[in-house]
Structure formats: C-alpha cells, structure tokens
PyMOL CGO cylinders between C-alpha atoms (Angstrom):
from pymol import cmd
from pymol.cgo import CYLINDER

trace = [
    CYLINDER, 17.68, -4.10, 12.93, 14.11, -4.03, 11.63, 0.3, 1, 1, 1, 1, 1, 1,
    CYLINDER, 14.11, -4.03, 11.63, 13.79, -3.29, 7.92, 0.3, 1, 1, 1, 1, 1, 1,
    CYLINDER, 13.79, -3.29, 7.92, 10.11, -2.95, 7.00, 0.3, 1, 1, 1, 1, 1, 1,
    CYLINDER, 10.11, -2.95, 7.00, 8.97, -4.42, 3.71, 0.3, 1, 1, 1, 1, 1, 1,
    CYLINDER, 8.97, -4.42, 3.71, 6.74, -1.92, 1.91, 0.3, 1, 1, 1, 1, 1, 1,
    CYLINDER, 6.74, -1.92, 1.91, 4.04, -2.40, -0.66, 0.3, 1, 1, 1, 1, 1, 1,
    CYLINDER, 4.04, -2.40, -0.66, 2.48, 0.23, -2.87, 0.3, 1, 1, 1, 1, 1, 1,
    CYLINDER, 2.48, 0.23, -2.87, -1.19, -0.08, -3.82, 0.3, 1, 1, 1, 1, 1, 1,
    CYLINDER, -1.19, -0.08, -3.82, -1.96, 1.97, -6.94, 0.3, 1, 1, 1, 1, 1, 1,
    CYLINDER, -1.96, 1.97, -6.94, 0.83, 2.88, -9.33, 0.3, 1, 1, 1, 1, 1, 1,
    CYLINDER, 0.83, 2.88, -9.33, 0.24, 6.40, -10.62, 0.3, 1, 1, 1, 1, 1, 1,
    CYLINDER, 0.24, 6.40, -10.62, 2.47, 9.46, -10.45, 0.3, 1, 1, 1, 1, 1, 1,
    CYLINDER, 2.47, 9.46, -10.45, 2.58, 9.70, -6.65, 0.3, 1, 1, 1, 1, 1, 1,
    CYLINDER, 2.58, 9.70, -6.65, 3.58, 6.03, -6.42, 0.3, 1, 1, 1, 1, 1, 1,
    CYLINDER, 3.58, 6.03, -6.42, 6.67, 6.73, -8.52, 0.3, 1, 1, 1, 1, 1, 1,
    CYLINDER, 6.67, 6.73, -8.52, 7.63, 9.60, -6.22, 0.3, 1, 1, 1, 1, 1, 1,
    CYLINDER, 7.63, 9.60, -6.22, 7.10, 7.45, -3.14, 0.3, 1, 1, 1, 1, 1, 1,
    CYLINDER, 7.10, 7.45, -3.14, 9.14, 4.59, -4.63, 0.3, 1, 1, 1, 1, 1, 1,
    CYLINDER, 9.14, 4.59, -4.63, 12.01, 6.92, -5.50, 0.3, 1, 1, 1, 1, 1, 1,
    CYLINDER, 12.01, 6.92, -5.50, 12.02, 8.35, -1.98, 0.3, 1, 1, 1, 1, 1, 1,
    CYLINDER, 12.02, 8.35, -1.98, 11.71, 4.95, -0.29, 0.3, 1, 1, 1, 1, 1, 1,
    CYLINDER, 11.71, 4.95, -0.29, 14.72, 3.66, -2.20, 0.3, 1, 1, 1, 1, 1, 1,
    CYLINDER, 14.72, 3.66, -2.20, 16.87, 6.32, -0.53, 0.3, 1, 1, 1, 1, 1, 1,
    CYLINDER, 16.87, 6.32, -0.53, 16.22, 4.83, 2.92, 0.3, 1, 1, 1, 1, 1, 1,
    CYLINDER, 16.22, 4.83, 2.92, 18.73, 2.23, 4.11, 0.3, 1, 1, 1, 1, 1, 1,
    CYLINDER, 18.73, 2.23, 4.11, 16.23, 0.65, 6.53, 0.3, 1, 1, 1, 1, 1, 1,
    CYLINDER, 16.23, 0.65, 6.53, 13.30, 0.05, 4.17, 0.3, 1, 1, 1, 1, 1, 1,
    CYLINDER, 13.30, 0.05, 4.17, 12.61, -2.31, 1.30, 0.3, 1, 1, 1, 1, 1, 1,
    CYLINDER, 12.61, -2.31, 1.30, 10.18, -1.79, -1.56, 0.3, 1, 1, 1, 1, 1, 1,
    CYLINDER, 10.18, -1.79, -1.56, 8.88, -5.35, -1.60, 0.3, 1, 1, 1, 1, 1, 1,
    CYLINDER, 8.88, -5.35, -1.60, 5.63, -5.42, -3.58, 0.3, 1, 1, 1, 1, 1, 1,
    CYLINDER, 5.63, -5.42, -3.58, 3.42, -3.36, -5.84, 0.3, 1, 1, 1, 1, 1, 1,
    CYLINDER, 3.42, -3.36, -5.84, -0.17, -3.76, -6.99, 0.3, 1, 1, 1, 1, 1, 1,
    CYLINDER, -0.17, -3.76, -6.99, -2.21, -2.17, -9.75, 0.3, 1, 1, 1, 1, 1, 1,
    CYLINDER, -2.21, -2.17, -9.75, -5.44, -3.03, -11.49, 0.3, 1, 1, 1, 1, 1, 1,
    CYLINDER, -5.44, -3.03, -11.49, -3.37, -3.97, -14.55, 0.3, 1, 1, 1, 1, 1, 1,
    CYLINDER, -3.37, -3.97, -14.55, -0.77, -6.78, -14.29, 0.3, 1, 1, 1, 1, 1, 1,
    CYLINDER, -0.77, -6.78, -14.29, 1.40, -5.37, -17.07, 0.3, 1, 1, 1, 1, 1, 1,
    CYLINDER, 1.40, -5.37, -17.07, 1.57, -1.97, -15.42, 0.3, 1, 1, 1, 1, 1, 1,
    CYLINDER, 1.57, -1.97, -15.42, 2.50, -3.62, -12.12, 0.3, 1, 1, 1, 1, 1, 1,
    CYLINDER, 2.50, -3.62, -12.12, 5.22, -5.70, -13.79, 0.3, 1, 1, 1, 1, 1, 1,
    CYLINDER, 5.22, -5.70, -13.79, 6.68, -2.62, -15.51, 0.3, 1, 1, 1, 1, 1, 1,
    CYLINDER, 6.68, -2.62, -15.51, 6.70, -0.63, -12.26, 0.3, 1, 1, 1, 1, 1, 1,
    CYLINDER, 6.70, -0.63, -12.26, 8.32, -3.55, -10.42, 0.3, 1, 1, 1, 1, 1, 1,
    CYLINDER, 8.32, -3.55, -10.42, 11.00, -3.89, -13.09, 0.3, 1, 1, 1, 1, 1, 1,
    CYLINDER, 11.00, -3.89, -13.09, 11.75, -0.16, -12.99, 0.3, 1, 1, 1, 1, 1, 1,
    CYLINDER, 11.75, -0.16, -12.99, 12.36, -0.19, -9.22, 0.3, 1, 1, 1, 1, 1, 1,
    CYLINDER, 12.36, -0.19, -9.22, 13.65, -3.73, -8.67, 0.3, 1, 1, 1, 1, 1, 1,
    CYLINDER, 13.65, -3.73, -8.67, 10.59, -4.86, -6.74, 0.3, 1, 1, 1, 1, 1, 1,
    CYLINDER, 10.59, -4.86, -6.74, 10.36, -8.64, -6.24, 0.3, 1, 1, 1, 1, 1, 1,
    CYLINDER, 10.36, -8.64, -6.24, 6.53, -8.94, -6.17, 0.3, 1, 1, 1, 1, 1, 1,
    CYLINDER, 6.53, -8.94, -6.17, 4.01, -7.41, -8.59, 0.3, 1, 1, 1, 1, 1, 1,
    CYLINDER, 4.01, -7.41, -8.59, 0.26, -8.00, -8.72, 0.3, 1, 1, 1, 1, 1, 1,
    CYLINDER, 0.26, -8.00, -8.72, -2.47, -7.08, -11.18, 0.3, 1, 1, 1, 1, 1, 1,
    CYLINDER, -2.47, -7.08, -11.18, -4.98, -7.00, -8.30, 0.3, 1, 1, 1, 1, 1, 1,
    CYLINDER, -4.98, -7.00, -8.30, -4.86, -4.99, -5.13, 0.3, 1, 1, 1, 1, 1, 1,
    CYLINDER, -4.86, -4.99, -5.13, -5.65, -7.95, -2.92, 0.3, 1, 1, 1, 1, 1, 1,
    CYLINDER, -5.65, -7.95, -2.92, -2.53, -9.67, -4.22, 0.3, 1, 1, 1, 1, 1, 1,
    CYLINDER, -2.53, -9.67, -4.22, -0.58, -7.75, -1.59, 0.3, 1, 1, 1, 1, 1, 1,
    CYLINDER, -0.58, -7.75, -1.59, -2.50, -9.63, 1.10, 0.3, 1, 1, 1, 1, 1, 1,
    CYLINDER, -2.50, -9.63, 1.10, -0.99, -12.94, -0.05, 0.3, 1, 1, 1, 1, 1, 1,
    CYLINDER, -0.99, -12.94, -0.05, 2.45, -11.92, 1.20, 0.3, 1, 1, 1, 1, 1, 1,
    CYLINDER, 2.45, -11.92, 1.20, 2.78, -12.83, 4.89, 0.3, 1, 1, 1, 1, 1, 1,
    CYLINDER, 2.78, -12.83, 4.89, 6.06, -10.94, 5.23, 0.3, 1, 1, 1, 1, 1, 1,
    CYLINDER, 6.06, -10.94, 5.23, 4.78, -7.62, 3.81, 0.3, 1, 1, 1, 1, 1, 1,
    CYLINDER, 4.78, -7.62, 3.81, 4.77, -5.14, 6.69, 0.3, 1, 1, 1, 1, 1, 1,
    CYLINDER, 4.77, -5.14, 6.69, 3.12, -1.95, 5.47, 0.3, 1, 1, 1, 1, 1, 1,
    CYLINDER, 3.12, -1.95, 5.47, 1.21, -0.67, 2.44, 0.3, 1, 1, 1, 1, 1, 1,
    CYLINDER, 1.21, -0.67, 2.44, 1.31, 2.85, 1.04, 0.3, 1, 1, 1, 1, 1, 1,
    CYLINDER, 1.31, 2.85, 1.04, -2.05, 3.76, -0.50, 0.3, 1, 1, 1, 1, 1, 1,
    CYLINDER, -2.05, 3.76, -0.50, -1.42, 5.63, -3.76, 0.3, 1, 1, 1, 1, 1, 1,
    CYLINDER, -1.42, 5.63, -3.76, -4.85, 5.44, -5.37, 0.3, 1, 1, 1, 1, 1, 1,
    CYLINDER, -4.85, 5.44, -5.37, -7.20, 8.35, -6.14, 0.3, 1, 1, 1, 1, 1, 1,
    CYLINDER, -7.20, 8.35, -6.14, -8.67, 10.00, -3.04, 0.3, 1, 1, 1, 1, 1, 1,
    CYLINDER, -8.67, 10.00, -3.04, -12.14, 8.55, -3.51, 0.3, 1, 1, 1, 1, 1, 1,
    CYLINDER, -12.14, 8.55, -3.51, -10.66, 5.04, -3.21, 0.3, 1, 1, 1, 1, 1, 1,
    CYLINDER, -10.66, 5.04, -3.21, -8.58, 5.65, -0.08, 0.3, 1, 1, 1, 1, 1, 1,
    CYLINDER, -8.58, 5.65, -0.08, -11.11, 4.28, 2.38, 0.3, 1, 1, 1, 1, 1, 1,
    CYLINDER, -11.11, 4.28, 2.38, -11.90, 1.09, 0.45, 0.3, 1, 1, 1, 1, 1, 1,
    CYLINDER, -11.90, 1.09, 0.45, -8.22, 0.39, -0.20, 0.3, 1, 1, 1, 1, 1, 1,
    CYLINDER, -8.22, 0.39, -0.20, -7.20, 1.11, 3.38, 0.3, 1, 1, 1, 1, 1, 1,
    CYLINDER, -7.20, 1.11, 3.38, -9.96, -1.14, 4.72, 0.3, 1, 1, 1, 1, 1, 1,
    CYLINDER, -9.96, -1.14, 4.72, -8.88, -3.93, 2.37, 0.3, 1, 1, 1, 1, 1, 1,
    CYLINDER, -8.88, -3.93, 2.37, -5.35, -3.80, 3.76, 0.3, 1, 1, 1, 1, 1, 1,
    CYLINDER, -5.35, -3.80, 3.76, -6.36, -3.42, 7.40, 0.3, 1, 1, 1, 1, 1, 1,
    CYLINDER, -6.36, -3.42, 7.40, -8.70, -6.40, 7.16, 0.3, 1, 1, 1, 1, 1, 1,
    CYLINDER, -8.70, -6.40, 7.16, -5.79, -8.31, 5.63, 0.3, 1, 1, 1, 1, 1, 1,
    CYLINDER, -5.79, -8.31, 5.63, -3.68, -7.47, 8.71, 0.3, 1, 1, 1, 1, 1, 1,
    CYLINDER, -3.68, -7.47, 8.71, -1.41, -5.04, 6.86, 0.3, 1, 1, 1, 1, 1, 1,
    CYLINDER, -1.41, -5.04, 6.86, -0.35, -1.72, 8.37, 0.3, 1, 1, 1, 1, 1, 1,
    CYLINDER, -0.35, -1.72, 8.37, -1.23, 1.27, 6.18, 0.3, 1, 1, 1, 1, 1, 1,
    CYLINDER, -1.23, 1.27, 6.18, 0.17, 4.67, 5.32, 0.3, 1, 1, 1, 1, 1, 1,
    CYLINDER, 0.17, 4.67, 5.32, -2.66, 6.66, 3.75, 0.3, 1, 1, 1, 1, 1, 1,
    CYLINDER, -2.66, 6.66, 3.75, -2.14, 10.34, 3.13, 0.3, 1, 1, 1, 1, 1, 1,
    CYLINDER, -2.14, 10.34, 3.13, -4.70, 13.09, 2.83, 0.3, 1, 1, 1, 1, 1, 1,
    CYLINDER, -4.70, 13.09, 2.83, -7.46, 13.03, 2.35, 0.3, 1, 1, 1, 1, 1, 1,
    CYLINDER, -7.46, 13.03, 2.35, -7.60, 10.04, 4.61, 0.3, 1, 1, 1, 1, 1, 1,
    CYLINDER, -7.60, 10.04, 4.61, -11.26, 9.57, 3.73, 0.3, 1, 1, 1, 1, 1, 1,
    CYLINDER, -11.26, 9.57, 3.73, -13.89, 11.51, 1.86, 0.3, 1, 1, 1, 1, 1, 1,
    CYLINDER, -13.89, 11.51, 1.86, -16.06, 12.09, 4.95, 0.3, 1, 1, 1, 1, 1, 1,
    CYLINDER, -16.06, 12.09, 4.95, -16.08, 11.47, 8.70, 0.3, 1, 1, 1, 1, 1, 1,
    CYLINDER, -16.08, 11.47, 8.70, -17.98, 8.17, 8.45, 0.3, 1, 1, 1, 1, 1, 1,
    CYLINDER, -17.98, 8.17, 8.45, -15.25, 6.67, 6.25, 0.3, 1, 1, 1, 1, 1, 1,
    CYLINDER, -15.25, 6.67, 6.25, -12.54, 7.87, 8.59, 0.3, 1, 1, 1, 1, 1, 1,
    CYLINDER, -12.54, 7.87, 8.59, -14.39, 6.46, 11.59, 0.3, 1, 1, 1, 1, 1, 1,
    CYLINDER, -14.39, 6.46, 11.59, -14.74, 3.09, 9.90, 0.3, 1, 1, 1, 1, 1, 1,
    CYLINDER, -14.74, 3.09, 9.90, -11.04, 3.05, 9.03, 0.3, 1, 1, 1, 1, 1, 1,
    CYLINDER, -11.04, 3.05, 9.03, -10.01, 3.89, 12.59, 0.3, 1, 1, 1, 1, 1, 1,
    CYLINDER, -10.01, 3.89, 12.59, -12.38, 1.33, 14.09, 0.3, 1, 1, 1, 1, 1, 1,
    CYLINDER, -12.38, 1.33, 14.09, -11.15, -1.37, 11.71, 0.3, 1, 1, 1, 1, 1, 1,
    CYLINDER, -11.15, -1.37, 11.71, -7.51, -0.60, 12.54, 0.3, 1, 1, 1, 1, 1, 1,
    CYLINDER, -7.51, -0.60, 12.54, -8.32, -0.91, 16.24, 0.3, 1, 1, 1, 1, 1, 1,
    CYLINDER, -8.32, -0.91, 16.24, -10.38, -4.09, 15.91, 0.3, 1, 1, 1, 1, 1, 1,
    CYLINDER, -10.38, -4.09, 15.91, -7.75, -5.75, 13.70, 0.3, 1, 1, 1, 1, 1, 1,
    CYLINDER, -7.75, -5.75, 13.70, -4.95, -4.42, 15.94, 0.3, 1, 1, 1, 1, 1, 1,
    CYLINDER, -4.95, -4.42, 15.94, -3.12, -2.98, 12.91, 0.3, 1, 1, 1, 1, 1, 1,
    CYLINDER, -3.12, -2.98, 12.91, -1.45, 0.42, 12.59, 0.3, 1, 1, 1, 1, 1, 1,
]
cmd.load_cgo(trace, "trace")
C-alpha cells in the first residue's frame, strides 16, 4: 500500500490546519516541514512529530523520498514556491489562488509538464 510522504512549505495558520487534517489519514505521513526560520520549523516539527524540519524552503528538495509538498505560503508566493518544488521533482498541492495571474499559472503548468511532475 502506497503511503505518500508529505512536506509542508510555509508554516503559518493554514499549515497547522493542514497538518492536523493530514494526521487523521491512515495512508499519509507528514514527513517534512520548511519555513524561513529554522526555530519555527523545529517547533512545528516537534508539535506534530515530523522527522525533518528545515529553515529554508529548498531544504525539502534534499529529501529523495519526499513525495508531495503542500504550499502554505502567502498567495503572492505560490508561484515561486510551486516552481521551486516542481523543478526539484516534487509533486505539489497548491490551493487557490494557484497564481496571481495567468502567466504565472501557465508557467507552473508548463514546468509540471516538462518536469513530468504532478
């Protein structure tokens, strides 16, 4: 049985809600978190029993067995954060707004296709 290993990029209020919900799923693992502050990432990881915490977003890309990243940053950062993960061969769940304008969305879709990542 496949049990995806999830990462969360950005650790604000919505990240806590996502983590709480993810922990209710028997077939998912909260595996890594990343913030722009290492202490905040470590505290979040400790609160939810997450084995990997990074004080840089690109830290998530160092984990070859991380399957998917939930983007929990402010809306204006969604495109840049999604592109970072896609280029690092990580699948992404990015909620609305997906991008701030059509050009960002087009770039995200094209990158996902060219990198063959969901």
